[in-house]
N, C-alpha and C positions, 0 to 999 in steps of 0.2 A: 634504499632512499627513504622508504616509509616503513612498513612492516611487510613480512613475507607474503601474507595473503593479498595485501593491496598491491604490492609490487608485481606479483604474478598476474593479478587481474589487469593491470595496466599493460604489461608485456603482451598478454594474450589479445588485448584489445587492439594494440598496434599491429600485431602479427596477423590478425584475422583478415583484413582486406588484401594483404599481400598473398596469403594462401589462396584466397578466392580468385585472384587475378591469374595465378599460375595453374589453377586446377582446370581440368577438362570441362567444357561448358555443360556437357550432359550429366556430369556428376557433381557439379558445383554446389548445388543446394545441400546434398547429402554430406559432402566433405566439409563445407563451412559449418553446417549445423552440428555435425558430430564433433568438430573441433571446438565450437563454442560450448557445447554441452560438456565435453571432456575438460575444458578449461575451468568450468564452474565446479566440477567434481574435484579437480586438483586444488583449487582455491579453498574448497570446503575442507579438504584434508589438512591444508596448511592452517586453516582457521581453528581446527581442533587443537593443533599444537599451541596456537596463541591462547586458546581458552585455558589450557593447562597453566600457562603463565599467569593468567588473570586469576584463576582459582588460588594460586600460591601467593599472589601479591595484591589482590583486590583490584588493582589497576596497573596497566602498563603504560609508561610514558615514553614519548620520543621527543627530545628537544628539537630546536630549530634544525631543519634538515637542509639538504643541499640547495633547495630552492629558496631557503631562508625567508619563508613567509609564514610558516605555520608550526604549530605543535600538534601532536596527536596524543590522545588519551583514550585508551581502550579499556573498558570495564565490562561487567556482565551485561549491561544494557546494550553496549555496542555489539557484543557477540550475539545476543538474542536477536537484534534487528538484522544483523548480517546473515544469520542462518535463514531467516525468512526470505531475504532478498535472493540468496543463492538457491534456495529450494524451489521457490515459484519460478525464478528465472530459468532454472534447469528444465522444469516441466514445460514452460512456454517455448523454450528452445527446441526441445524434442518435437513438440506439436507443430512448430513452425516449419519443420523440414518438408512436410507434405503440403503445408499451406502455401509456401512461397516457391515451390519447385519450378513453376513456370515463369517466375519473375526473372528478368535479366539483370536485376540489381541485388542479387542474393548476398554478395560479399558485404555490401554496405548495410544491409538489413541486420545481419548477425553482429557486425561491428558496432552498430548503434545500440543493440541490446546489451553488449558487453560494456559499452561506454556509459549507458544508463545505469547499469548495476555498479560500475566503478564510481560514478558520482554519488549514488546512494550510500555505498560503503564508506566513501570519504566523509560524507556528512556525519555518520554515526561514529566515525573514528576521530573526528575533529576535536581538538582540545581547546580551541578558542573560536570566537565568532568570525574572525577573518577566514580561517580555513573552512569553517562551515559554509560561509557564503561562496567561496570559490568553488567548492564541490557542488553546492546547490546550483550554480550556473551550469556546471558540466551536466548534471542530471537534467536540468531544464532544457538545454539546447538539444540533447539527445531525444527527449520526450517529444519536443515539437516536431522533429524530423520523423519520428516513428508514427505519430498520428497522421501526418500527411504523406506517408511513404507510398501508398498505392494511389498516387495522384491521378491516374487514368480515370478513376471513378468519380472525380469532381468533388464530391462532398468532403473527402478528407482534407483537401486544400483549404476550403472555407473553415472547417472545424479547427485545423491546425493553426490557421492565421488568428482565429479568435482566441485560441489557447495561448498563442504567442503574445498577443497584445495584453491579455489579462495577466499572464504570468510575469511578463516583463515589467508591467506596472507594479505588480506585487513585489518583485525583486528589488525594484528601485525604492519602494516604500520601506521594505525590510532594511535596506542599506542605510536609509536615513535614520531609522530607529537604532540601528547598530552604532551609527556615528553619535547619536545622542547618548547612548550608553557609555561610549568611550569618553565623551565630554564630561559625563558625570563621575566616572570612576578612574579614568586614565589607564584602563586595561581592557583587553578583550578576552583574556583567559578566564575560563569558567570558574576555576577556584579563586582567581583574583577578584572576580565579580562578587563572589560570596563574601570574601574578606572585606571588600570595600563597602558593600552595602548592608552588611549585617548590622542591625540596630540603627540603620539610617532613618531619619525622619522623612516620612513621605512628603513629596512636594510635587508641584505641577509638572516639572521636567520628567520625573519618573513615570507619572501617569501618561504623559505625552509619548515617551519612548515605548511604553507598553502598548499603546494604541497602534503605533506605527509597526512595531514588531508583529503584533497580532494580525493586522491587515496584510502585511507582507507575506508572512508564512501561512496565513489563513487561506489565501487564494489557492495554493496547491493542495491544502487540506480539504478544500471545498466546504468550509463552514458557511452557513447562511449569514449574510447575503452575498458571499463571495463565490458561490457555487455555479454560476450560470454557464461557465465554459464547459463544465463536466459532461452533461448529457450529450452535447454535440461531439466532444472529443472521444468519449467512450464508445458511442454508437458508430462513429465514422471510422475509427481505427480498425485494423484487422483484429480478428478474434484473439490471437495470442497477445497482442499489444494491449487490447482492452483488458485482458486478464491481468497483465502486469500493472497497467495504470490503476485499475480498480483494486487489485489485490495488494500491491506493495508501494506504488508511487505516493499514495496518501500517507504512507508510513513516515517518510522523512519530514513531512509537514507536522504530523503529530509529535514526532520526536523533537523537532526544533522548538515547537511551542513548549513542550514539557521541559526541555533542557533550559530554555531561557527563563520561563516563568518560575521554575522551581530553583533557580539560582539568583538571577538578577532582580526579580520582582517580588521576592518574599516580603519586603517591607509593606507592600500594598496587597497582600494576599487576600485580606477580607473582601476587598473590592472585586478582585478578578475571579474569586471563586463564585460569587453571586452572578457575575456576568457570564461565566461559563455555564452555570446552571440554566440560566434563561436561554442561552444560545443552544444548549443541548436539546432542550424541549422544542424550540422552534425549528432547528435543523432536522430533528427526527420527524416532526410533523410534516414539514415541507417536502422532504424526500419521499416519505411513505405515501402521503396523500396524493402527491403528483404521480407517483408510480402506479397508483390505482387506475389512473385515467389513460395509461399508455396502451397502444396497440402494436407498437414496435418492440420486439423482444429485447433488443440490446438497449434501447432507451429506457425500458422498464427496469432492467438490471442496473443501468447507470443511475437512475433516480433513487433506487433502493440503496445504492452505495452512499448517497448523501445521508440517508437515514442512519446507516451504520456509523457514519462519522459522528452523528449526534450521540449514539450510544457511547462512543469512546470518550466524548467530552464529559461524561458523567464522572469519570475518574479525576478530571481536573477540578470539577466542582466539589467533589468529596475531599480532595487535597489530603489524602492519607495513603499509607502504604497499601492498604486494601484496595483503595480506589485506583491507584496507579497499576497495581497488579491486574485489576480488571481491565483497565485500558489496554495494557500490553497483551494480555491474554486474548482480548477481543480482536486486537489487530492481527495476532497470529492466526486465530481461527478465521477471521475475515479473509485473510490471504488464501487459506485453503478453500473455504466455502465459495467465495465469490470468484476466485480463480477457476475452480471447477465449473461453476455455473456458466461463466463466460466461455470457457473452452467447449462446454456442451452446446451452448447457443451457437458458437462459431461452427461447430461440426454440423449442426442441423441446417444452418444457413448455407454452408458449403455444399451440402447435398441438395437442398431444396431450392436454393437461389432466391429466397424471400425471407424477410424479417417480420412479416405480418403474422401476428399470433393467430388470427382467425383462419389463416390458410394452413395451419399446422395440424389440423385434425387427422389423427391416425399415424402421425410421425413416430409415436412410441411403439407402434406395432411393426414398423419397418426398421427402426433403430432402437431395439429394446435396451441394449447395454447403455447407450448414450442417454436415453430417456430415464433409465433407472438411476444413473449417476446424477442426472439433473434433479430428479425428485429428491434424492438424498441430500444434495447440496442445498436446495431451497428449504427443505425441512430443517436442516441445521441452521440456516439463516433465520428462520422463525424462532429458533431456540428450543426445539423439541428434544427431550432426552430420548435415547442415550447417544446423542450426536454432539459434536464438539462445540456447537454454538451455545449449548445449555450452560456449561460451567462458566463461560465468559459472562453471559448475561446475568447469571445468578450472583457472580462475584460483584458485578457493577450494581445490581439491585441491593445487595447486602451493604456495600460501601455507602450508598445513598442513605439507607436507613440508619447506618452507624453515624453518619454525619448530620443527622436530624433533617434530612432532605427526603422524607418519605414521599412527598409529592413528586419528586423526580423519579423515584423508583416506580411509582404508579404510572408515570408517563412512559417509562420504558416498557412496562407490561402492556399498556394500551397500544403502543406502536408495534409490539410483537404481534398483537391480534390483527392490527391493520395490515401488516406485511403478510400475514397468512392469507388474507383475502386475495391479493394479486398473485402470490406464488401458487396457491392451490388452483387458481383459474387456469394457469398455464399447464399444470400437470393434468388437469381435467381435459383440456383440449388435446393434449398429446395422446391420451389413452382412448380417445373416441375412435369409432370405426373410420377407416380410410374413406374420405369423401371427395377426392379429386384425383385426376390422372397424374398430376405432378407428384403427389405423395406416393401414389402406387408405384412409380418408377424408381424411387430412391432406395438406397441400401445402407447398411451399417457404416459407421465412420471408418475412414482408413485406419490401418493398424497404428501408424505413427501418431495419429491423433488420439486414438482410443487408449493407448498405453498411459500417457500422463493423466487422462481423464479418470481412468480406473484407479491409478495410484493415488490421486488426490482424494477420491471417494473412500478408499481404504483408510487413509489417514483421518478423514472426517469421522469415520466410525470408530477407529482405534482411539483417538484422543477424546471421544465422547465416552467410551466404555472405560478407558483407563487414563483419566486426565491428570493424575498426580504428578508425573514428571513434567508436564507442560506447565501446570500451575506453579510448581516449585521453581521452574526456570523463569517464569514471568515474575514471581516473587523476588528472585535474586536480582532481576533487572530493575524492579521497582526500588529495592533496597540500595542498589548502586546509585540511583539518582537521588534518593533521600540522603544517603551518606555524603554525597557531594554538596548538597545545599543545606543540610541540617534538617531535622525533623520538621515537616510542615505542620 
C-alpha cells in the first residue's frame, strides 16, 4: 500500500495489542516489548533496502495509493530521519520492558509506541502537505496518550491534557496555513509548490500562510513562545517516553518547518531567515536560563531540550547547505544525547523514587554505570570534544559565520557555557558521598534499562571520535531538501 518499511510498521502496530491480549499475563511485558523491538529491527532492515533505491534514484515516488489521499516521496532526508526514529525507538522499547513490567496495560503501551513511530515515519515519507498532516495527527494522538499513560500518578493526566490542548490548537492553525497555501498555488505537492511559487512576488497572503504554518508546526517543535507545554509533558511522562518525546518527537516539527519553508516560502526567504535567527537566540536563552533554576531533574532536562531547539534553528537562519547539515546533525546527536540523559534520569528515579536533584547525593557511587553514562551524555550536550555534540555545534557555528551571522554563533557559544552550569551541577551532586539512607539502599539499574543506556553512550563517544559518516549522512539529507526547493 505504501512502502515496505512503512507497511511493515503499520502491520506490527495492529498486531501488537492482539499479541498482548493472547499472551500469559506474567510474561506479557517481555513478550510485547520483545515483539515491538523486533518489529523495529525488521523495519530497519527493510529501510536499508529502500535506502539502496534512494541512492540509485535520488528519490522514490509512490503515486496515489489505495487510500487515494496521498503521495509519498522518499529521499535521503526521509531515510535519515527514519533511521533516528527507529534507533531511539528501539532503545526506548528495550528500556520499557523493565519499566512497565507491573503495568496491566502493557499491550496498549507498546502499541502506542509503534503508532507514534508510524506517524513520524509517515510525516517524513509524505510527498504532499495533506499526507504530512494526516500522519502528523497520528503522531500527535499517540503522543498525547503516552504522556498520560501512567494516569495513576495524577500529574501525567494534567500534563497530557495541556499537551493535547496546545497541540490541537497548533494542528488547527497548521491546517489553516496549509489551506492558504493551497489557495495560493492550487497544489499541496511539495514539488508542485516549488514550481508554483518560484519567482512569485511576495504578498500578504504568503506571509500570512507562513505565520500560520510556523505557529502550527512550531508548537510541537517547542519554539519560543510555543514551548510552555514541554516541561510538564516531558517531566510527567515515563522515562522512556520522555526520551522519545525529547529525542525524536521534536524532529517531525523541525522537519515539517524545514520542508515547507524551503519549498513553499522561498519567495520570502529574506524575512524568515531573520525571524528564525531572532527566535533561535530567544529560544536558546529561555530554555537554558530556565533550566539553571530547576531542582527537578526531569524538568531541568526538559527545559534544556528547548535550548537545543534553539540551536537547530540556527540552520534555518543560515539558510544554506552547511546550515541545514548542522541542523540535521544536531537533531541526530540530540536524539542520542538527550535520549541517553532521560533514560539515565529515569533509571535513577526508578531506584530512588525521587526527582529532586538535592536528594541525589552519592547516587553515582551506588549506580556507577548509570551515572557515568549520564555524565557522558550531558558533556556531549554541552558540546565538549571528543563527543558527538561537538561536530553538530561546530557545524552550526560555522554556518552562522558563513552567513554573516557571527552574533548568532556567539550566542550559541554563550548558551553552551550556560548549559555547562546546570549539567555540571548534577554531575557534582551524583559523585558526592552518600548522605541519606534512601540513597544507601539503592543499587545499579536493571539490566534491561542499562543495556540501551550503555549502547547510546557508546554511540555518543563513537560519533564524536569518528563523525565523518554521520556528517556525510546529514549532508546528503540537507542536499536532498535543497535539490527539492532549489539552492537557498
